[in-house]
N, C-alpha and C positions, 0 to 999 in steps of 0.2 A: 868499554866498547866491545861488541861481539866480534869474534874472529870470523870473517867471511871467506870461506874456501873458494868461492867462485872468482874472487878478485885476484887470486894468485895465478900468474901466468907461468907456464913451464917454458923453458928455453927451447927454441926450435933448433934442430940440427942444421948444419950447412946443407945437407941433402934436401931437407924440407924447404928451406929458403929458396934453393935453386929450383926445385920442382914447382913451387908456387910462382916464381918469376917466369918460368917457361910456360906454365899453364896460362898465365895472364896474357903473355905475348901471343900464344896460339889462339886464345879466345878472341883477341882483338883482330888477328889476321883472318880467322874464320868468319867473324861477324862481318868484316868488310867484304869478304868474298861472297857470302850469302846475299848481302845487299846488292852486290854487282850482278848476281844471278837474277834477283828479283827485278832489278831495273832492266835487264836484258829481256825478260819475259814481258814486262810492261811495254817495251819498245815494239813488240809484235802485237800485243793486245790493243794498244791505243789506235793504231791505224785500222785494225779490224773493226773496232767500235765505230769509227767514223766512216767506214765503208771503203777505205783505200786498200784494196787487196794487194796491189802491186808493191806498195811500200811495205806491207806486212811480209810478203814473200821475200823481199830484199833483206829485211831485218832478221828473218828466220835463220838464215845460214850463220850469221854472226852469233845469234842467240844459241844455236845448237853448239857451236864451237865453245862458247863461254861456259855453257852448262856441262859439256863433256870434260872440260878442263877441271871444273869443280869436282866432278866424279873421280877423275884421275888423281887429284890431290887428296881425295878422301874427305872433302868438306861436305859433300852430299852423297848419299848412297846411289849407286849406279842405276838401280831400278827406279828410284825417284826421278832421276834425270831422264831416263828413257820414257817414263810416263809423262813427264812435262813436255818433252819434245813431241811425243805422239799426239798429245792433246792440242798442242799448238798447230801441228801439221793438219790435224783433222779439222780444226776450226777454220784454217785457211781454205781447205778443200770444200768445206760446206759454204763458205762465203763466196767462193768462185761460182758455185752452181746456183 
């Protein structure tokens, strides 16, 4: 039988094991946070699509807060958050007029 070098696994150091564990936890945390941000944006976009500007304005403040928290935690870049907030505010302004 041929000796297959690919099948041999090298032992991982405790540092590597810990880093992998931390990385998986952070990934799960960030994925949940990004989903929360997307849902917050949808909470503003949905009323706008149906023409309910008042409801969209009400949801905008909580959406802004949620997105800014994501930027503060480093989940999303702050410029990305600023751009999303700006676009939502602009969409509401256009819908009002």
